[in-house]
C-alpha positions as CSV (number, residue, x, y, z in Angstrom):
1,M,0.0,0.0,0.0
2,V,2.8,2.4,0.9
3,V,4.5,1.6,-2.5
4,R,1.3,2.5,-4.3
5,R,1.1,5.8,-2.5
6,V,4.6,6.6,-3.5
7,V,4.0,5.7,-7.1
8,F,0.7,7.6,-7.2
9,G,2.5,10.6,-5.7
10,R,5.2,10.5,-8.3
11,I,2.6,10.3,-11.1
12,L,0.8,13.3,-9.7
13,A,4.1,15.2,-9.5
14,L,4.9,14.3,-13.1
15,E,1.5,15.5,-14.2
16,A,2.0,18.8,-12.5
17,V,5.5,19.3,-13.9
18,A,4.3,18.4,-17.4
19,F,1.6,21.2,-17.2
20,L,4.2,23.7,-15.9
21,L,6.5,22.7,-18.7
22,V,3.7,23.5,-21.2
23,A,3.3,26.9,-19.6
24,T,7.0,27.5,-19.8
25,V,7.1,26.6,-23.5
26,L,4.3,29.1,-24.1
27,W,6.4,31.8,-22.5
28,L,9.5,30.7,-24.4
29,D,7.6,30.8,-27.6
30,E,6.5,34.4,-27.0
31,L,9.8,35.7,-25.6
32,I,12.4,34.2,-27.9
33,D,10.1,33.3,-30.9
34,L,10.7,29.6,-31.0
35,P,9.1,29.0,-34.5
36,H,11.5,31.6,-35.9
37,L,14.6,30.1,-34.2
38,L,13.8,26.4,-34.9
39,F,12.0,26.4,-38.2
40,G,12.9,29.7,-39.9
41,A,9.4,31.1,-39.7
42,P,8.8,34.8,-40.1
43,H,9.6,36.8,-37.0
44,S,6.5,37.5,-34.8
45,V,5.8,40.3,-32.3
46,P,5.5,39.1,-28.7
47,R,1.9,39.1,-27.3
48,L,2.4,38.9,-23.6
49,A,-1.2,39.3,-22.6
50,E,-2.2,36.4,-24.8
51,C,0.6,34.3,-23.4
52,A,-0.4,35.1,-19.9
53,F,-4.0,34.1,-20.6
54,E,-2.9,30.8,-22.3
55,S,-0.6,30.1,-19.4
56,L,-3.3,30.7,-16.9
57,L,-5.7,28.4,-18.7
58,T,-2.9,25.7,-18.9
59,I,-2.2,25.9,-15.2
60,L,-6.0,25.8,-14.4
61,L,-6.4,22.8,-16.6
62,G,-3.4,21.2,-15.0
63,A,-4.8,21.7,-11.6
64,A,-8.1,20.2,-12.6
65,V,-6.4,17.1,-14.1
66,V,-4.2,16.6,-11.1
67,A,-7.2,16.9,-8.8
68,V,-9.2,14.4,-10.8
69,T,-6.3,12.0,-10.9
70,R,-5.7,12.4,-7.2
71,S,-9.4,11.6,-6.5
72,A,-9.2,8.5,-8.8
73,F,-6.0,7.3,-7.0
74,R,-7.7,7.7,-3.6
75,R,-10.6,5.7,-4.8
76,I,-8.3,2.9,-6.1
77,L,-6.5,2.8,-2.7
78,Y,-9.8,2.6,-0.9
79,L,-11.2,-0.2,-3.1
80,E,-7.9,-2.1,-2.8
81,S,-8.1,-1.9,0.9
82,L,-11.4,-3.8,1.1
83,V,-11.3,-7.5,2.0
84,V,-14.0,-9.7,0.5
85,M,-15.1,-12.2,3.1
86,C,-17.7,-15.0,2.8
87,A,-20.7,-14.2,5.0
88,W,-21.2,-17.8,5.9
89,C,-17.8,-19.4,6.4
90,R,-15.7,-16.2,6.9
91,R,-13.2,-17.3,4.2
92,V,-11.4,-14.5,2.5
93,R,-11.2,-14.1,-1.3
94,E,-7.8,-13.5,-2.7
95,G,-7.9,-13.5,-6.5
96,D,-9.8,-16.6,-7.5
97,Q,-9.1,-18.5,-4.3
98,W,-11.0,-18.6,-1.0
99,L,-8.6,-18.8,2.0
100,S,-9.1,-19.2,5.7
101,M,-8.6,-16.1,7.7
102,E,-5.4,-17.6,9.1
103,Q,-4.0,-18.3,5.6
104,F,-5.0,-14.8,4.4
105,L,-3.3,-13.1,7.4
106,A,-0.2,-15.3,6.9
107,R,0.1,-14.4,3.2
108,Q,-0.9,-10.8,3.2
109,H,0.4,-9.5,6.5
110,H,3.0,-12.2,7.4
111,A,1.1,-12.6,10.6
112,R,1.0,-15.7,12.8
113,T,-2.3,-16.4,14.5
114,T,-3.4,-18.1,17.6
115,H,-6.8,-18.7,19.1
116,G,-8.5,-17.6,22.3
117,I,-12.1,-17.2,23.5
118,C,-13.8,-14.0,24.2
119,D,-15.8,-13.4,27.4
120,A,-19.2,-13.7,25.7
121,C,-18.4,-17.0,24.0
122,A,-16.8,-18.4,27.2
123,A,-20.0,-17.5,29.1
124,A,-22.1,-19.2,26.4
125,V,-20.0,-22.4,26.6
126,V,-20.0,-22.5,30.4
127,A,-23.7,-21.7,30.8
128,P,-25.4,-22.7,27.5
129,D,-29.0,-21.6,27.0
130,S,-31.5,-24.4,26.8
């Protein structure tokens, strides 16, 4: 789970950097006239107001995309945290197998289990209702 959070965090950071890179290219295009330098296009006059507007839209779009992606990742983490358990025998589904709770805990959490009896069950065993 921690690994997924780190990977998801890196993906979100990469998305944010990509949108900031697009905004940077917009400014470079206006300030140093990239089409003229790279492709020999006719020289154009810088339009800073238009560039500022395009940059603002790019950053707003980037923020929206990052927010939606973050929401989707949170939902994925939540759904992956659910454990499907049989309502009758209390076995746990892992992939296409149904495991006992002890097997599941041993596989997923490397936990060893032992058994005890709670107070309510102990009372029912000692003084069963007839």
